All heavy atoms as TSV, in Angstrom:
chain	resi	resn	atom	element	x	y	z
A	1	MET	N	N	-11.163	1.357	3.403
A	1	MET	CA	C	-11.097	1.628	1.989
A	1	MET	C	C	-10.667	3.077	1.798
A	1	MET	O	O	-11.112	3.970	2.498
A	1	MET	CB	C	-12.457	1.403	1.354
A	1	MET	CG	C	-12.436	1.624	-0.117
A	1	MET	SD	S	-14.018	1.087	-0.780
A	1	MET	CE	C	-14.112	2.135	-2.173
A	2	THR	N	N	-9.767	3.260	0.826
A	2	THR	CA	C	-9.277	4.595	0.523
A	2	THR	C	C	-8.854	4.646	-0.937
A	2	THR	O	O	-8.614	3.616	-1.558
A	2	THR	CB	C	-8.095	4.989	1.431
A	2	THR	OG1	O	-7.683	6.310	1.101
A	2	THR	CG2	C	-6.919	4.049	1.285
A	3	HIS	N	N	-8.765	5.835	-1.445
A	3	HIS	CA	C	-8.261	6.033	-2.801
A	3	HIS	C	C	-6.861	6.631	-2.770
A	3	HIS	O	O	-6.287	6.941	-3.798
A	3	HIS	CB	C	-9.210	6.933	-3.597
A	3	HIS	CG	C	-10.508	6.261	-3.889
A	3	HIS	ND1	N	-11.580	6.354	-3.035
A	3	HIS	CD2	C	-10.900	5.456	-4.896
A	3	HIS	CE1	C	-12.584	5.641	-3.530
A	3	HIS	NE2	N	-12.206	5.086	-4.653
A	4	SER	N	N	-6.300	6.759	-1.577
A	4	SER	CA	C	-4.953	7.294	-1.398
A	4	SER	C	C	-3.984	6.138	-1.176
A	4	SER	O	O	-4.112	5.394	-0.202
A	4	SER	CB	C	-4.917	8.235	-0.190
A	4	SER	OG	O	-3.581	8.516	0.174
A	5	VAL	N	N	-3.011	6.001	-2.060
A	5	VAL	CA	C	-2.038	4.923	-1.924
A	5	VAL	C	C	-1.220	5.119	-0.649
A	5	VAL	O	O	-1.004	4.173	0.109
A	5	VAL	CB	C	-1.121	4.846	-3.164
A	5	VAL	CG1	C	-0.071	3.758	-2.988
A	5	VAL	CG2	C	-1.934	4.595	-4.422
A	6	GLU	N	N	-0.783	6.340	-0.385
A	6	GLU	CA	C	0.002	6.614	0.814
A	6	GLU	C	C	-0.779	6.248	2.078
A	6	GLU	O	O	-0.252	5.607	2.992
A	6	GLU	CB	C	0.419	8.081	0.859
A	6	GLU	CG	C	1.274	8.420	2.068
A	6	GLU	CD	C	1.688	9.877	2.102
A	6	GLU	OE1	O	0.955	10.734	1.575
A	6	GLU	OE2	O	2.753	10.145	2.671
A	7	GLU	N	N	-2.037	6.627	2.135
A	7	GLU	CA	C	-2.873	6.320	3.291
A	7	GLU	C	C	-3.059	4.810	3.437
A	7	GLU	O	O	-3.000	4.273	4.547
A	7	GLU	CB	C	-4.225	7.009	3.149
A	7	GLU	CG	C	-5.157	6.778	4.309
A	7	GLU	CD	C	-6.511	7.456	4.124
A	7	GLU	OE1	O	-6.992	7.582	2.982
A	7	GLU	OE2	O	-7.077	7.871	5.145
A	8	ALA	N	N	-3.274	4.117	2.337
A	8	ALA	CA	C	-3.463	2.668	2.386
A	8	ALA	C	C	-2.237	1.975	2.950
A	8	ALA	O	O	-2.345	1.083	3.799
A	8	ALA	CB	C	-3.779	2.135	0.991
A	9	VAL	N	N	-1.062	2.372	2.498
A	9	VAL	CA	C	0.173	1.752	2.977
A	9	VAL	C	C	0.408	2.081	4.444
A	9	VAL	O	O	0.773	1.215	5.232
A	9	VAL	CB	C	1.379	2.187	2.112
A	9	VAL	CG1	C	2.681	1.665	2.686
A	9	VAL	CG2	C	1.203	1.711	0.672
A	10	PHE	N	N	0.173	3.326	4.832
A	10	PHE	CA	C	0.443	3.746	6.207
A	10	PHE	C	C	-0.496	3.094	7.214
A	10	PHE	O	O	-0.069	2.668	8.285
A	10	PHE	CB	C	0.346	5.270	6.332
A	10	PHE	CG	C	0.665	5.778	7.704
A	10	PHE	CD1	C	1.969	5.774	8.174
A	10	PHE	CD2	C	-0.332	6.242	8.537
A	10	PHE	CE1	C	2.269	6.215	9.460
A	10	PHE	CE2	C	-0.042	6.702	9.814
A	10	PHE	CZ	C	1.265	6.681	10.273
A	11	LEU	N	N	-1.767	2.982	6.890
A	11	LEU	CA	C	-2.758	2.525	7.868
A	11	LEU	C	C	-3.013	1.027	7.889
A	11	LEU	O	O	-3.668	0.531	8.798
A	11	LEU	CB	C	-4.090	3.242	7.624
A	11	LEU	CG	C	-4.099	4.739	7.872
A	11	LEU	CD1	C	-5.456	5.321	7.499
A	11	LEU	CD2	C	-3.757	5.047	9.321
A	12	SER	N	N	-2.510	0.301	6.908
A	12	SER	CA	C	-2.934	-1.089	6.790
A	12	SER	C	C	-1.828	-2.088	7.082
A	12	SER	O	O	-0.650	-1.758	7.137
A	12	SER	CB	C	-3.460	-1.341	5.384
A	12	SER	OG	O	-2.387	-1.232	4.471
A	13	ILE	N	N	-2.244	-3.332	7.235
A	13	ILE	CA	C	-1.307	-4.448	7.300
A	13	ILE	C	C	-1.336	-5.229	5.991
A	13	ILE	O	O	-0.530	-6.110	5.772
A	13	ILE	CB	C	-1.604	-5.378	8.495
A	13	ILE	CG1	C	-3.011	-5.926	8.426
A	13	ILE	CG2	C	-1.357	-4.652	9.800
A	13	ILE	CD1	C	-3.315	-6.999	9.441
A	14	GLY	N	N	-2.288	-4.882	5.140
A	14	GLY	CA	C	-2.402	-5.496	3.828
A	14	GLY	C	C	-3.164	-4.582	2.894
A	14	GLY	O	O	-4.008	-3.808	3.330
A	15	VAL	N	N	-2.841	-4.660	1.600
A	15	VAL	CA	C	-3.461	-3.773	0.617
A	15	VAL	C	C	-3.941	-4.600	-0.577
A	15	VAL	O	O	-3.218	-5.469	-1.066
A	15	VAL	CB	C	-2.460	-2.696	0.121
A	15	VAL	CG1	C	-3.098	-1.805	-0.918
A	15	VAL	CG2	C	-1.930	-1.873	1.282
A	16	LEU	N	N	-5.150	-4.316	-1.016
A	16	LEU	CA	C	-5.686	-4.916	-2.236
A	16	LEU	C	C	-5.824	-3.831	-3.287
A	16	LEU	O	O	-6.277	-2.729	-2.981
A	16	LEU	CB	C	-7.071	-5.525	-1.986
A	16	LEU	CG	C	-7.178	-6.628	-0.949
A	16	LEU	CD1	C	-8.642	-7.006	-0.752
A	16	LEU	CD2	C	-6.363	-7.831	-1.348
A	17	VAL	N	N	-5.439	-4.150	-4.512
A	17	VAL	CA	C	-5.662	-3.255	-5.645
A	17	VAL	C	C	-6.638	-3.967	-6.558
A	17	VAL	O	O	-6.442	-5.134	-6.895
A	17	VAL	CB	C	-4.350	-2.942	-6.410
A	17	VAL	CG1	C	-4.633	-2.097	-7.641
A	17	VAL	CG2	C	-3.353	-2.242	-5.501
A	18	MET	N	N	-7.690	-3.247	-6.943
A	18	MET	CA	C	-8.715	-3.844	-7.792
A	18	MET	C	C	-8.720	-3.225	-9.178
A	18	MET	O	O	-8.436	-2.042	-9.333
A	18	MET	CB	C	-10.088	-3.683	-7.147
A	18	MET	CG	C	-10.228	-4.418	-5.846
A	18	MET	SD	S	-11.914	-4.347	-5.208
A	18	MET	CE	C	-12.768	-5.345	-6.416
A	19	HIS	N	N	-9.024	-4.037	-10.161
A	19	HIS	CA	C	-9.233	-3.568	-11.521
A	19	HIS	C	C	-10.662	-3.041	-11.601
A	19	HIS	O	O	-11.563	-3.570	-10.960
A	19	HIS	CB	C	-9.024	-4.713	-12.505
A	19	HIS	CG	C	-8.854	-4.258	-13.910
A	19	HIS	ND1	N	-9.902	-3.886	-14.702
A	19	HIS	CD2	C	-7.739	-4.109	-14.655
A	19	HIS	CE1	C	-9.449	-3.535	-15.892
A	19	HIS	NE2	N	-8.134	-3.657	-15.887
A	20	ALA	N	N	-10.850	-1.994	-12.368
A	20	ALA	CA	C	-12.173	-1.356	-12.429
A	20	ALA	C	C	-13.210	-2.228	-13.120
A	20	ALA	O	O	-14.302	-2.434	-12.603
A	20	ALA	CB	C	-12.074	-0.012	-13.133
A	21	ARG	N	N	-12.904	-2.703	-14.296
A	21	ARG	CA	C	-13.896	-3.477	-15.062
A	21	ARG	C	C	-13.217	-4.633	-15.765
A	21	ARG	O	O	-12.355	-4.380	-16.605
A	21	ARG	CB	C	-14.576	-2.575	-16.087
A	21	ARG	CG	C	-15.442	-1.550	-15.418
A	21	ARG	CD	C	-16.260	-0.774	-16.440
A	21	ARG	NE	N	-17.092	0.181	-15.761
A	21	ARG	CZ	C	-16.738	1.434	-15.513
A	21	ARG	NH1	N	-15.583	1.887	-15.902
A	21	ARG	NH2	N	-17.561	2.240	-14.889
A	22	PRO	N	N	-13.537	-5.816	-15.477
A	22	PRO	CA	C	-14.465	-6.217	-14.428
A	22	PRO	C	C	-13.790	-6.082	-13.065
A	22	PRO	O	O	-12.572	-6.179	-12.958
A	22	PRO	CB	C	-14.763	-7.674	-14.747
A	22	PRO	CG	C	-13.543	-8.173	-15.435
A	22	PRO	CD	C	-13.012	-6.986	-16.197
A	23	GLY	N	N	-14.584	-5.866	-12.054
A	23	GLY	CA	C	-14.055	-5.696	-10.698
A	23	GLY	C	C	-13.427	-6.983	-10.204
A	23	GLY	O	O	-14.116	-7.962	-9.971
A	24	ARG	N	N	-12.104	-6.983	-10.095
A	24	ARG	CA	C	-11.396	-8.155	-9.587
A	24	ARG	C	C	-10.106	-7.685	-8.914
A	24	ARG	O	O	-9.566	-6.636	-9.253
A	24	ARG	CB	C	-11.093	-9.160	-10.685
A	24	ARG	CG	C	-10.118	-8.681	-11.728
A	24	ARG	CD	C	-9.927	-9.732	-12.838
A	24	ARG	NE	N	-8.883	-9.353	-13.745
A	24	ARG	CZ	C	-8.965	-8.446	-14.705
A	24	ARG	NH1	N	-10.098	-7.800	-14.882
A	24	ARG	NH2	N	-7.958	-8.173	-15.484
A	25	ILE	N	N	-9.624	-8.458	-7.989
A	25	ILE	CA	C	-8.383	-8.135	-7.282
A	25	ILE	C	C	-7.206	-8.476	-8.180
A	25	ILE	O	O	-7.106	-9.601	-8.688
A	25	ILE	CB	C	-8.301	-8.898	-5.951
A	25	ILE	CG1	C	-9.433	-8.436	-5.028
A	25	ILE	CG2	C	-6.935	-8.699	-5.292
A	25	ILE	CD1	C	-9.598	-9.265	-3.783
A	26	ILE	N	N	-6.321	-7.506	-8.372
A	26	ILE	CA	C	-5.130	-7.748	-9.194
A	26	ILE	C	C	-3.846	-7.757	-8.371
A	26	ILE	O	O	-2.837	-8.273	-8.820
A	26	ILE	CB	C	-5.018	-6.734	-10.350
A	26	ILE	CG1	C	-4.987	-5.304	-9.829
A	26	ILE	CG2	C	-6.144	-6.929	-11.350
A	26	ILE	CD1	C	-4.663	-4.259	-10.896
A	27	VAL	N	N	-3.884	-7.186	-7.165
A	27	VAL	CA	C	-2.732	-7.221	-6.255
A	27	VAL	C	C	-3.252	-7.446	-4.834
A	27	VAL	O	O	-4.195	-6.796	-4.409
A	27	VAL	CB	C	-1.928	-5.891	-6.300
A	27	VAL	CG1	C	-0.815	-5.905	-5.264
A	27	VAL	CG2	C	-1.359	-5.631	-7.676
A	28	ASP	N	N	-2.636	-8.377	-4.138
A	28	ASP	CA	C	-2.929	-8.637	-2.732
A	28	ASP	C	C	-1.577	-8.657	-2.032
A	28	ASP	O	O	-0.812	-9.609	-2.169
A	28	ASP	CB	C	-3.645	-9.979	-2.578
A	28	ASP	CG	C	-4.017	-10.298	-1.135
A	28	ASP	OD1	O	-3.626	-9.546	-0.229
A	28	ASP	OD2	O	-4.699	-11.318	-0.944
A	29	ARG	N	N	-1.254	-7.585	-1.325
A	29	ARG	CA	C	0.099	-7.391	-0.810
A	29	ARG	C	C	0.071	-7.059	0.671
A	29	ARG	O	O	-0.720	-6.237	1.125
A	29	ARG	CB	C	0.727	-6.244	-1.590
A	29	ARG	CG	C	2.128	-5.884	-1.235
A	29	ARG	CD	C	3.103	-6.866	-1.861
A	29	ARG	NE	N	4.420	-6.287	-2.020
A	29	ARG	CZ	C	5.224	-5.981	-1.019
A	29	ARG	NH1	N	4.859	-6.163	0.227
A	29	ARG	NH2	N	6.414	-5.471	-1.268
A	30	GLU	N	N	0.942	-7.719	1.452
A	30	GLU	CA	C	1.118	-7.357	2.851
A	30	GLU	C	C	1.846	-6.025	2.919
A	30	GLU	O	O	2.677	-5.721	2.066
A	30	GLU	CB	C	1.945	-8.415	3.587
A	30	GLU	CG	C	1.205	-9.674	3.893
A	30	GLU	CD	C	2.034	-10.596	4.771
A	30	GLU	OE1	O	3.255	-10.387	4.915
A	30	GLU	OE2	O	1.447	-11.531	5.312
A	31	ALA	N	N	1.539	-5.244	3.925
A	31	ALA	CA	C	2.200	-3.948	4.115
A	31	ALA	C	C	3.033	-4.015	5.393
A	31	ALA	O	O	2.709	-3.415	6.402
A	31	ALA	CB	C	1.171	-2.830	4.188
A	32	VAL	N	N	4.114	-4.782	5.331
A	32	VAL	CA	C	5.017	-4.922	6.467
A	32	VAL	C	C	6.092	-3.850	6.331
A	32	VAL	O	O	6.766	-3.758	5.312
A	32	VAL	CB	C	5.662	-6.321	6.495
A	32	VAL	CG1	C	6.614	-6.451	7.666
A	32	VAL	CG2	C	4.588	-7.394	6.552
A	33	LEU	N	N	6.225	-3.040	7.384
A	33	LEU	CA	C	7.144	-1.909	7.342
A	33	LEU	C	C	8.063	-1.929	8.551
A	33	LEU	O	O	7.766	-2.574	9.560
A	33	LEU	CB	C	6.349	-0.603	7.304
A	33	LEU	CG	C	5.464	-0.416	6.076
A	33	LEU	CD1	C	4.558	0.785	6.261
A	33	LEU	CD2	C	6.314	-0.262	4.820
A	34	PRO	N	N	9.188	-1.198	8.467
A	34	PRO	CA	C	10.109	-1.135	9.607
A	34	PRO	C	C	9.391	-0.649	10.867
A	34	PRO	O	O	8.583	0.270	10.818
A	34	PRO	CB	C	11.145	-0.093	9.163
A	34	PRO	CG	C	11.084	-0.097	7.675
A	34	PRO	CD	C	9.654	-0.406	7.332
A	35	GLY	N	N	9.676	-1.300	11.980
A	35	GLY	CA	C	9.080	-0.917	13.250
A	35	GLY	C	C	7.763	-1.596	13.557
A	35	GLY	O	O	7.214	-1.410	14.643
A	36	ASP	N	N	7.230	-2.392	12.639
A	36	ASP	CA	C	5.933	-3.040	12.880
A	36	ASP	C	C	5.982	-4.023	14.039
A	36	ASP	O	O	4.984	-4.256	14.694
A	36	ASP	CB	C	5.439	-3.756	11.624
A	36	ASP	CG	C	4.825	-2.811	10.610
A	36	ASP	OD1	O	4.693	-1.612	10.912
A	36	ASP	OD2	O	4.498	-3.277	9.513
A	37	ASP	N	N	7.139	-4.612	14.341
A	37	ASP	CA	C	7.251	-5.565	15.450
A	37	ASP	C	C	7.214	-4.881	16.804
A	37	ASP	O	O	6.859	-5.483	17.794
A	37	ASP	CB	C	8.568	-6.339	15.349
A	37	ASP	CG	C	8.649	-7.167	14.080
A	37	ASP	OD1	O	7.608	-7.400	13.452
A	37	ASP	OD2	O	9.764	-7.573	13.724
A	38	GLU	N	N	7.568	-3.604	16.828
A	38	GLU	CA	C	7.775	-2.909	18.090
A	38	GLU	C	C	6.531	-2.220	18.642
A	38	GLU	O	O	6.428	-1.994	19.831
A	38	GLU	CB	C	8.883	-1.876	17.920
A	38	GLU	CG	C	10.195	-2.514	17.478
A	38	GLU	CD	C	11.191	-1.508	16.957
A	38	GLU	OE1	O	10.963	-0.293	17.116
A	38	GLU	OE2	O	12.189	-1.945	16.370
A	39	ALA	N	N	5.584	-1.842	17.790
A	39	ALA	CA	C	4.434	-1.061	18.266
A	39	ALA	C	C	3.180	-1.426	17.486
A	39	ALA	O	O	3.254	-1.926	16.377
A	39	ALA	CB	C	4.721	0.427	18.110
A	40	ASP	N	N	2.051	-1.163	18.107
A	40	ASP	CA	C	0.783	-1.396	17.430
A	40	ASP	C	C	0.405	-0.242	16.506
A	40	ASP	O	O	-0.446	-0.397	15.645
A	40	ASP	CB	C	-0.337	-1.585	18.460
A	40	ASP	CG	C	-0.175	-2.879	19.240
A	40	ASP	OD1	O	0.445	-3.818	18.715
A	40	ASP	OD2	O	-0.675	-2.942	20.370
A	41	VAL	N	N	1.020	0.910	16.714
A	41	VAL	CA	C	0.700	2.105	15.933
A	41	VAL	C	C	1.956	2.558	15.203
A	41	VAL	O	O	3.018	2.671	15.804
A	41	VAL	CB	C	0.188	3.240	16.857
A	41	VAL	CG1	C	-0.111	4.493	16.065
A	41	VAL	CG2	C	-1.039	2.780	17.622
A	42	ARG	N	N	1.834	2.818	13.918
A	42	ARG	CA	C	2.982	3.286	13.140
A	42	ARG	C	C	3.242	4.755	13.387
A	42	ARG	O	O	2.321	5.550	13.509
A	42	ARG	CB	C	2.732	3.073	11.651
A	42	ARG	CG	C	2.794	1.639	11.258
A	42	ARG	CD	C	2.656	1.467	9.771
A	42	ARG	NE	N	2.774	0.058	9.458
A	42	ARG	CZ	C	2.179	-0.535	8.450
A	42	ARG	NH1	N	1.439	0.167	7.618
A	42	ARG	NH2	N	2.331	-1.819	8.249
A	43	ASP	N	N	4.497	5.091	13.401
A	43	ASP	CA	C	4.916	6.473	13.514
A	43	ASP	C	C	5.000	7.061	12.103
A	43	ASP	O	O	5.393	6.373	11.158
A	43	ASP	CB	C	6.293	6.529	14.191
A	43	ASP	CG	C	6.719	7.933	14.499
A	43	ASP	OD1	O	7.330	8.547	13.600
A	43	ASP	OD2	O	6.440	8.416	15.602
A	44	ILE	N	N	4.656	8.326	11.967
A	44	ILE	CA	C	4.638	8.985	10.657
A	44	ILE	C	C	6.015	8.963	9.988
A	44	ILE	O	O	6.111	9.028	8.765
A	44	ILE	CB	C	4.091	10.432	10.775
A	44	ILE	CG1	C	3.776	11.024	9.405
A	44	ILE	CG2	C	5.069	11.312	11.535
A	44	ILE	CD1	C	2.618	10.394	8.707
A	45	THR	N	N	7.071	8.814	10.767
A	45	THR	CA	C	8.412	8.795	10.179
A	45	THR	C	C	8.645	7.583	9.282
A	45	THR	O	O	9.567	7.587	8.461
A	45	THR	CB	C	9.495	8.846	11.267
A	45	THR	OG1	O	9.336	7.719	12.137
A	45	THR	CG2	C	9.423	10.140	12.065
A	46	VAL	N	N	7.809	6.565	9.396
A	46	VAL	CA	C	7.945	5.390	8.534
A	46	VAL	C	C	7.743	5.755	7.058
A	46	VAL	O	O	8.251	5.079	6.170
A	46	VAL	CB	C	6.994	4.249	8.976
A	46	VAL	CG1	C	5.561	4.527	8.554
A	46	VAL	CG2	C	7.452	2.918	8.416
A	47	THR	N	N	7.046	6.852	6.795
A	47	THR	CA	C	6.796	7.256	5.411
A	47	THR	C	C	8.068	7.688	4.692
A	47	THR	O	O	8.088	7.756	3.467
A	47	THR	CB	C	5.752	8.387	5.326
A	47	THR	OG1	O	6.242	9.522	6.032
A	47	THR	CG2	C	4.417	7.946	5.895
A	48	ALA	N	N	9.126	7.952	5.446
A	48	ALA	CA	C	10.396	8.352	4.841
A	48	ALA	C	C	11.315	7.166	4.558
A	48	ALA	O	O	12.378	7.344	3.964
A	48	ALA	CB	C	11.113	9.348	5.749
A	49	THR	N	N	10.905	5.959	4.930
A	49	THR	CA	C	11.762	4.793	4.730
A	49	THR	C	C	11.699	4.299	3.291
A	49	THR	O	O	10.703	4.485	2.585
A	49	THR	CB	C	11.372	3.637	5.671
A	49	THR	OG1	O	10.055	3.187	5.336
A	49	THR	CG2	C	11.438	4.056	7.130
A	50	ALA	N	N	12.775	3.653	2.882
A	50	ALA	CA	C	12.841	3.089	1.525
A	50	ALA	C	C	11.764	2.023	1.327
A	50	ALA	O	O	11.186	1.912	0.238
A	50	ALA	CB	C	14.221	2.504	1.272
A	51	GLU	N	N	11.467	1.253	2.371
A	51	GLU	CA	C	10.468	0.188	2.270
A	51	GLU	C	C	9.080	0.765	2.015
A	51	GLU	O	O	8.326	0.252	1.185
A	51	GLU	CB	C	10.452	-0.662	3.544
A	51	GLU	CG	C	11.707	-1.463	3.776
A	51	GLU	CD	C	12.797	-0.710	4.534
A	51	GLU	OE1	O	12.741	0.538	4.612
A	51	GLU	OE2	O	13.705	-1.379	5.047
A	52	PHE	N	N	8.748	1.818	2.731
A	52	PHE	CA	C	7.447	2.463	2.544
A	52	PHE	C	C	7.335	3.016	1.126
A	52	PHE	O	O	6.348	2.793	0.428
A	52	PHE	CB	C	7.261	3.599	3.564
A	52	PHE	CG	C	5.914	4.273	3.468
A	52	PHE	CD1	C	4.882	3.871	4.271
A	52	PHE	CD2	C	5.686	5.312	2.564
A	52	PHE	CE1	C	3.629	4.480	4.194
A	52	PHE	CE2	C	4.449	5.927	2.481
A	52	PHE	CZ	C	3.418	5.508	3.291
A	53	GLN	N	N	8.348	3.740	0.703
A	53	GLN	CA	C	8.317	4.366	-0.616
A	53	GLN	C	C	8.291	3.342	-1.741
A	53	GLN	O	O	7.603	3.530	-2.745
A	53	GLN	CB	C	9.488	5.332	-0.748
A	53	GLN	CG	C	9.337	6.513	0.196
A	53	GLN	CD	C	10.562	7.389	0.276
A	53	GLN	OE1	O	11.545	7.186	-0.434
A	53	GLN	NE2	N	10.510	8.377	1.155
A	54	ALA	N	N	8.990	2.218	-1.556
A	54	ALA	CA	C	8.979	1.160	-2.572
A	54	ALA	C	C	7.596	0.521	-2.683
A	54	ALA	O	O	7.108	0.271	-3.792
A	54	ALA	CB	C	10.026	0.106	-2.236
A	55	LEU	N	N	6.963	0.255	-1.540
A	55	LEU	CA	C	5.625	-0.338	-1.562
A	55	LEU	C	C	4.612	0.631	-2.158
A	55	LEU	O	O	3.769	0.231	-2.975
A	55	LEU	CB	C	5.200	-0.756	-0.154
A	55	LEU	CG	C	3.835	-1.408	-0.019
A	55	LEU	CD1	C	3.679	-2.606	-0.947
A	55	LEU	CD2	C	3.587	-1.805	1.433
A	56	GLU	N	N	4.703	1.891	-1.788
A	56	GLU	CA	C	3.804	2.896	-2.349
A	56	GLU	C	C	3.964	2.976	-3.867
A	56	GLU	O	O	2.971	3.002	-4.613
A	56	GLU	CB	C	4.078	4.256	-1.708
A	56	GLU	CG	C	3.145	5.346	-2.170
A	56	GLU	CD	C	3.430	6.687	-1.519
A	56	GLU	OE1	O	4.521	6.879	-0.941
A	56	GLU	OE2	O	2.550	7.552	-1.599
A	57	ALA	N	N	5.195	2.958	-4.351
A	57	ALA	CA	C	5.454	3.014	-5.800
A	57	ALA	C	C	4.939	1.762	-6.501
A	57	ALA	O	O	4.345	1.844	-7.582
A	57	ALA	CB	C	6.945	3.196	-6.053
A	58	GLU	N	N	5.151	0.596	-5.896
A	58	GLU	CA	C	4.671	-0.670	-6.470
A	58	GLU	C	C	3.156	-0.645	-6.658
A	58	GLU	O	O	2.636	-1.028	-7.716
A	58	GLU	CB	C	5.071	-1.823	-5.570
A	58	GLU	CG	C	4.517	-3.167	-5.981
A	58	GLU	CD	C	4.742	-4.241	-4.935
A	58	GLU	OE1	O	5.690	-4.145	-4.145
A	58	GLU	OE2	O	3.941	-5.200	-4.917
A	59	LEU	N	N	2.451	-0.195	-5.633
A	59	LEU	CA	C	0.992	-0.166	-5.696
A	59	LEU	C	C	0.491	0.896	-6.674
A	59	LEU	O	O	-0.471	0.654	-7.417
A	59	LEU	CB	C	0.417	0.062	-4.303
A	59	LEU	CG	C	0.697	-1.065	-3.310
A	59	LEU	CD1	C	0.306	-0.642	-1.906
A	59	LEU	CD2	C	0.006	-2.352	-3.712
A	60	ALA	N	N	1.141	2.044	-6.718
A	60	ALA	CA	C	0.741	3.097	-7.665
A	60	ALA	C	C	0.921	2.617	-9.102
A	60	ALA	O	O	0.067	2.864	-9.964
A	60	ALA	CB	C	1.557	4.359	-7.409
A	61	LYS	N	N	2.011	1.899	-9.365
A	61	LYS	CA	C	2.233	1.353	-10.706
A	61	LYS	C	C	1.157	0.330	-11.072
A	61	LYS	O	O	0.695	0.282	-12.210
A	61	LYS	CB	C	3.621	0.705	-10.798
A	61	LYS	CG	C	4.742	1.699	-10.852
A	61	LYS	CD	C	6.090	0.998	-10.903
A	61	LYS	CE	C	7.213	2.006	-10.798
A	61	LYS	NZ	N	8.526	1.348	-10.777
A	62	ALA	N	N	0.773	-0.507	-10.110
A	62	ALA	CA	C	-0.272	-1.508	-10.358
A	62	ALA	C	C	-1.602	-0.833	-10.682
A	62	ALA	O	O	-2.325	-1.256	-11.587
A	62	ALA	CB	C	-0.436	-2.433	-9.155
A	63	ILE	N	N	-1.924	0.236	-9.957
A	63	ILE	CA	C	-3.162	0.971	-10.219
A	63	ILE	C	C	-3.123	1.598	-11.605
A	63	ILE	O	O	-4.067	1.508	-12.376
A	63	ILE	CB	C	-3.402	2.046	-9.137
A	63	ILE	CG1	C	-3.694	1.377	-7.795
A	63	ILE	CG2	C	-4.535	2.983	-9.533
A	63	ILE	CD1	C	-3.633	2.310	-6.610
A	64	TYR	N	N	-2.003	2.224	-11.935
A	64	TYR	CA	C	-1.868	2.854	-13.251
A	64	TYR	C	C	-1.984	1.813	-14.363
A	64	TYR	O	O	-2.719	2.018	-15.337
A	64	TYR	CB	C	-0.523	3.590	-13.348
A	64	TYR	CG	C	-0.302	4.208	-14.701
A	64	TYR	CD1	C	-0.936	5.397	-15.040
A	64	TYR	CD2	C	0.516	3.595	-15.638
A	64	TYR	CE1	C	-0.757	5.957	-16.288
A	64	TYR	CE2	C	0.701	4.157	-16.882
A	64	TYR	CZ	C	0.071	5.339	-17.212
A	64	TYR	OH	O	0.246	5.884	-18.447
A	65	ALA	N	N	-1.301	0.684	-14.213
A	65	ALA	CA	C	-1.330	-0.360	-15.236
A	65	ALA	C	C	-2.741	-0.927	-15.431
A	65	ALA	O	O	-3.114	-1.317	-16.542
A	65	ALA	CB	C	-0.370	-1.474	-14.867
A	66	ALA	N	N	-3.521	-0.963	-14.378
A	66	ALA	CA	C	-4.878	-1.505	-14.463
A	66	ALA	C	C	-5.842	-0.569	-15.169
A	66	ALA	O	O	-6.921	-0.978	-15.585
A	66	ALA	CB	C	-5.401	-1.808	-13.061
A	67	HIS	N	N	-5.463	0.691	-15.293
A	67	HIS	CA	C	-6.401	1.679	-15.835
A	67	HIS	C	C	-5.921	2.398	-17.075
A	67	HIS	O	O	-6.439	3.456	-17.412
A	67	HIS	CB	C	-6.774	2.687	-14.732
A	67	HIS	CG	C	-7.514	2.048	-13.619
A	67	HIS	ND1	N	-6.882	1.503	-12.515
A	67	HIS	CD2	C	-8.834	1.805	-13.445
A	67	HIS	CE1	C	-7.789	0.979	-11.717
A	67	HIS	NE2	N	-8.982	1.148	-12.248
A	68	VAL	N	N	-4.931	1.843	-17.756
A	68	VAL	CA	C	-4.490	2.463	-19.022
A	68	VAL	C	C	-4.979	1.671	-20.198
A	68	VAL	O	O	-5.367	0.572	-20.138
A	68	VAL	CB	C	-2.940	2.615	-19.108
A	68	VAL	CG1	C	-2.490	3.650	-18.119
A	68	VAL	CG2	C	-2.233	1.309	-18.919
């Protein structure tokens, strides 16, 4: 569990976004990124890929939409 979207995307194979009240899951998304087939550990350079940045933006928008 983390409150950092970047950390969640980098460290996980899946991400859940929850609505605050009532507490419920609003997004359940796999975090498949380039290079995931090749190694068990992600390299920090994956954070510069378009796929990483798109997923991070998607999740940040979902969090913002749930709390406005």
